[in-house]
N, C-alpha and C positions, 0 to 999 in steps of 0.2 A: 504494500499500499504505499502510495506517494502522498506526502502532506506537506502543507505549509503551516508553520506553527509561529505565531505571534506571541511571545511571551511580554505581555503588558504590564504596566505599572498596577493597574487596578483589575484587568480581565487578561486571561490567556485564551486566545482564539485559535482553533484548528480548521483548516479546511482541506480537502482531499481532491485530487486529481481523477477525474472519473470520465474518461472517454469524451475528452475536450469540454466537459463542465466541471465547475469548482465548487460543489456546495459546501456551506459551513456544516461542520459537525454539531450536533446537539447533544446535550449533556443533561441528566435530571438533576434537578436542584433538590434542596432538603425538602421540598413540599411534593416531589416528583414529577413537577412541570420541566417541560424540554425548553432548555434556554441554549443559546449558541456561545457559550464561554464556560469557562472555570475561572472563579475568582482566585487572583494572586493573593492568597492569603494563607496564614498559619496560625494555629493556636496550640498552646502548650499547657500542660498539668501534670505535674509530678513525673516530669521526664518524658511524658507521652506527647506526640506531635501530631496534629491533624490540619489537614490541608483542604485547599478549595472550599466546597460547599460544606463539607465536614466541619470546616473551621469556623464558617459564617454562621453554622447553626447554634454554635456555643457563644457567640459574641455578647450575649446578655447574661452569660453565666460568669458571676464574678470568681469562680474557682479556675477559670481560663485566663491565660494571658494571650491576647491576640495581636497578631502584627500584620497589617494590611500594607501595601504599597512597598513591599520590601526590595523591589527592583531598584528603587532610588538608592539603596545601600551600594549598589555597584557603581554608581555613578559619582560616588563621593571621592575626593582628591586621592585617598589611598587607594580603596577599591580593590585591595589585593585578595586573593583567594583564602589567605589564611586569617583575614581579619574576623575577629569574634562578635557574634550578635549575642547578646543575653535577652533571653526570652523566658519570663517566668524563673523556673528553677533550671533552665537549660542554657549552658553557652555552647554555641555551634558555629563553626565558620560560615563565613558568606556562601563559599563554593560548595560546602555540604549541605547547606539549607537549600540552594538552588536545586542542586542534585536531587535531593529529596522530594523538593516540589515536583521538578518534571518527572520523577518516577511516578508520583501519583497521577500526573497528566497521562504518561504511558498507560499506567494500569487501566485509567478511566477509559482510554481509547479501546483497549483490548478487550476489556471485562464489561463494559456499559453499552458498547455500540453491539447490540445483538446481532442485527443483519450482517455486520462485517466481521464478526469476530473469528471466524474460521480463516477467513482470507488474510486478516492481520496478523494471526499467529503463523500462517503458512508461509506468509512472504517476508515477513518482517515489517517494521516501519521505517520507511526512507524518507528523511525530513529535509526541507530548505527551512533555515531558521533567520532571525533577523536580530539586529541591535539597532539602537539610535544611530544616525548617522555621525553624530558629534561624539559617540563613545571612545573612550580611551583605550589603550591596548589591553590593560589589566581586564576592564569590562569585557573586550571582545574573547580575551583568552578563557575568563572565567565562564562566559556563557556558553562557547563552544564546547569547553570540555566538560560541563555540566549536562549538557544534551547528550554527549557521547558516554559519559559514566551512568546515565539514567537509561540506556539501552537503544537509543536512536542512531540509526545510521545517517549521519550527518552528510548530506550531498554537498552543500556549501552554505556560506552564511553571507546575507545580503545588508545593506543598509535598509533601513525600513522605508523611507520614501522612495527608493529605488524600487523595492518591491510594488508599492502602490502605484508606481508608473506602468507596471505590466497590466494592472487591473484597469487603468485608464485607456491603454490601448485596446483591451479587451471589449471595453464597453463603448468608447469614443472613437474609434478609429476613422470615422467621417469627418472629424474636426481637424484631422492632420493633412497638411498639403506640402508641395514642394516649397511654397513661400511662407507658410507657417507650421513648421516643424519642431517648435519649442513648446514645452509644457512644464510649468511650475509647480511642483508638488508642494501642497501646503498641509502638513502632518500634525495636528495637535492632539496628542494622546493624553494619557492618564498623568504622566510625569514629566514628559519632555515635550519639546517644539522641534520639529526639523523642516527644513525646506530644501528642495534640490531643483535644479534647472536641468531638464532631461531634452537632449535632442533625440527624436524619434523618426526613424528612417525605416519604414516598412516594419520588420521584426528586430531591427538593431536599435538599442537605447544606449545613448552615450550620456552619461552624468557629466556636465560641463562644470557645475560648482555646487557646493552644498553649504549650508549655513544652519545654525541651531542656537537654541537656549537649553541648557542641560537641564535646569529645574525649572521648568514652566509647563504646567500641564493641567489637567482637571482637578487635581487634588489642590492646586493653588487657588482655584475658582471655589472650591468648597471652602477653604479658609477664608477667603474674602467675604463669602456668605456668613460664615460664623462670626468674623470679628464685626461685620456691619451690623448683624443682631445684637451682639453683645455690648457693643457701643451705647446702645439705647439705655442700658442700665449700668453703665460704668464697670463691665467686668472685661477682663483680658483673657484670651483664649489660653495663653501660656501660664496662667496662673490657676486655671481649672484643674481640679484632680484628674489624674491621667485616664481614668475608665470614663469619667463625664466629658473629657475633651474628645476622647474617642467616639463616644455617643453621638455627640454634638456633630462632630464631622460625618458621622454615619447618617444623622438626619439631614444634614445640608446636601449631601450627596443624592438622597431620595428625593428631596425637594427640588434640587436643581435638575434632576433628570425628568421630573413631572413636568417641567415647564414647557409651554406650547405659545405659539404666537398670541394666543388671546390671554394668557395668565397676567393677573394683576397683582397677586400678593402671595407672599410664601409664609409659612407658620413654623416656628420652632418651639417644641414642647419642653420647657425648661424644667417643669415640676419632675417629669420623670428622670431628668439628669441629675438634678440637685436637690430635690426632695424639700425639707423643709428650709433649705438654705438658698432656695430659689427667689430672688427679688420679686419675680413675678411669674405666675403659672406659664404664660405664653408670651412669645415675642413674635410680632407680624413686620415684616420686610416688604416693601414694595418692589416689584420687579425692575420698575425704572430705577430706583435707588441702587438694587443690586448690579443693574447693567452699568450704570455710571462708575461703580467701584470696580467692575470688571474692565471697563474700557482700556486702562493703561496695559493692562496684561495683553489684551488684544493687539493694541498699536505695537506693543514691543515683538510681537511675533511678525506684524507686517513690515516693521523695520529691519527684522532679521532676513525677512524673504526677499525685500528689495535690495537688501545689500549685496545679493549675489549677482545680481544684473550688472550692477556697476563694475564688479570684479571681474567679470568676463567679457564685458563689452557686447552684450548679446542686444543691446537696444538702449533707447533713451529711457531712463526710469521716470516714466510718468503713468499717470492712472490709466490710459489707453494700452499700453504695453504692445504696441503694433505689432512687434514681431513673434509675440506669442499666441499660440493657439488657444490656450486655456489655463486656467489656474485650477488645479484639481485639489479639493478640500476633503480630506480623509483624517480619520482619528476619531475617537469616541468623544474626546472633550469639544469638537468641532460642531457636534451636535447642538450645543448651546445656541439659541436663536440669535444672540447678539454678535456671534462670530460671523456666521453667513450674511447677517444684515450689514455689518460694517465692511465686509469684503466687497458686497455687492455696491455698497455706497460709493466705494472706492474705485472698483475695477469694472462695475456693470456686468454685462452679459457673458463675459469671459470666464466668470467664475462658474466651475461645474462641481456640483457637490455629489460625492460617491453616494449611490442608494444605501450602500451598507458601510457608512463611516468606520465604525468599529471594527469591520471585518476585512476592509479593503486590503490593509497589508498581508493578512493571512491568506487571501484569495490571491494576490500577487506572488506570494511565496509557493501556493500551490501550482500556478502558472509556470513558476520557475522549475518546479520539480517535474513537470510534466515533459517527459521526452519528445512527445508530437507536438508540442506547442512551437518549438523553433524560436523561441526569443533568445537574442544575444545581448550582454550587458556589458558595457565598459564602464566601470565605476571610478570613483576618486577617493583619495584619502583626505579626509575632512579636516585634519589638524596639521599642527606643524611639530615634527619630532626633531629634537637636537640635544645638545649636550652643553652643559655649564662647564667650563674648563678652568684650571688654575694656571695661571701665567706671574710672571715675575716673582719666583720662589714663593709662590702662595698668597702674594700681595694684591693680584687682580684676579676678577672673574670675568669671563666673557662667554656670550652663548653663541654656539655654534649650530646652525640649522642643517640638518641632514636631509630629512624628507619634508617639502613643504606642504602647505595646504593646497589641494587641488592637484597634487601629483596622481598620474592616472595608476591604479592599482593593477598589477600584472594580471593576465588572464587565467593563471592556473597555480596551484601550489607548487608544481614542478619548474616554473620560471618566475622565481622571485625578483623583484627589482633590488639591485645590489649597488651598494657605494662603498667604496674603500678609500683608505687612506693610509699611507706609508710616510713615516718620517723618523728622524733621530731623537730620541728622548733628551730632552735637556736637564730632566730631574730625576731624582731616584724614586719617586713614588708617582704615579699618576693618579689623580682624584677627579672622578668622573660624576656628574650628577645628571642622569639621564632624564628627559622633560618632554612634556607635551602640552601645547597650549592650543586654544581655538583661534587665536588671532595674533597677528604682528603689528606694531605700530611703524609709523613712517621711518623711525630710525632702527628698525629692526629689532625692537625689543619685545618680548612676549608680554602679552595682555589676555584679556577674557578668561575663560575657563582654563584653569592650569592646573597639571598634574605632575609631580615629582615623583620619580619611581625610587627614589632613594640614592644612597650615595655608593660609589664603588670605587674601591682602592685597587691598584694593579701594580704589582713590584716591577718598575721598570729595571730597577738595578737587581740582576739575577741572583745576588748575595741575599735578597730579601723575600726569595720565592716562598720559603716555608715559615716566613712571619706570621704569628697568630694574629696580631693586631696592627695592621698597617695604619690605622687612623691615629695611632699614638706615636707614629714615627714623623719627625720633623720633615717637612718638604724642602729639600736642598737641592741646588744645582750640581749637576755631574761634574767631576773633575774630568775634563777631556771630552772625547767623542763619546755620546751615549750609544745604546743599542738601538737596532731599527725596530720599531713599532709598527704592526698592522693592526688597523681598526677596520672591520667589516661590519656593515649593516645590511639587513636583508628585510624588504617588505613584502608580506605574503599577499595573497589575494584575498584574505580576510581583514587586511589593515592590521596585522601584529608585526611587530618588529623583533627580529632577532639581532644579537649583537655576539661578535667575537673579538676579543683582543689577544693579540699573540705578540711575544716577543720573538722575533725572526731569528735572533742569534741564538738565544738559549732553548726555544721552542716552548716556553713555558706559555699558557694561554687559559683564558677563561672565556666561556660562552654561555648565554643564557637567553631566555625569551622574556621580553617585559610583560610583567604580570603574572608570571608562572610561579 
């Protein structure tokens, strides 16, 4: 069975490739109703972990600790697989938590989809998966590794808006012409915003540029609603007891998802959350006030989206976007009416909203998994990777970019993009700080969303090869000519960077994968 699996911040959606059709897989919720997703949630009690709908079924049980939107843990600056998450009485690594959740997803596919159970067991589960376009190397590695450890045969991993581009072509091929072959994918999910400019020529998709906001999505709209409501009674969301805050955000999510174009007011039940400590039994927020509070978030997404046009020179950055065939709006959070309304006010008829915004990425992934679909994708590295180097006997630090934003990703794992540097070492110890960022300023300095992968020390002086703590050794200039050093950096088709440092004279080397 070939699948597209979109591990989302709030929901995980699965679509399958079925003879040119790409239906979304339905799962049974706690009430037995069929829904097209699994909640991205985990609950813990006394060392027991429950996932998905099983976790949501105990969200009101005070004996359970519930964690939702844990995908956001992967986007944090550390974001390493060994980072520990404490949930109730359990401490678990980010990598293990994701693997356990994806194992639950796999079990749900195999055991709960009765018509497809035998086929899934006989053929295995072959999946194309995705990460946010702006995901750093550690997030990419952890995601890919967790899917494989959970038992999926991962065919490839795509950027989420690139996958949505396949779904656009599948539905709106008639909008593409030789004069207008650019599509701007606007992907507002539960936790992140991504935008990609894609050139679509027949079945070939070429991503020209990508931009995004790592921590901006539906969860933030829920928080805006909560804070707007609490402001009426002088309360602060961060000051509420943890369970009350979780309950409030759950209410806000439910109220937000009930909004339709004619909605006027939203109600928050404080009595249930705070009991006798509630200053008022109920709070009412007008939809207009909620939209006003949300507008800065929507404008931030539009600014990020438009920035990639100027970066690629694809056309004049004006509301008519003359060279763009369409703006394709996907992602669960884009279902909030203020999003589509604001986009249409700015860009008119060129805005196309997916009929299944929450499932567009999963459907696009299923299309990519379909051997008969014939789509080809040339994607981009969405960040800048480089290294901070020590200079002047450790008195100076400079940033050396290796792979820059919009570098074309290689077509396959067997053909990585490689960059090498060979030089004579001037110091006894090399101190490297490997680093990724979402933007560079005009002076070549990193800015925006930044991820430091830690300090790496390498013994340029062969006599220090067995030293236990290189960080404690003073950096000094070598007397005479230093050894020849090779640095090799390889970027694979998933946007993950491998590093090799080798002393060519002694043969001593160190190799590692960022995020592993």
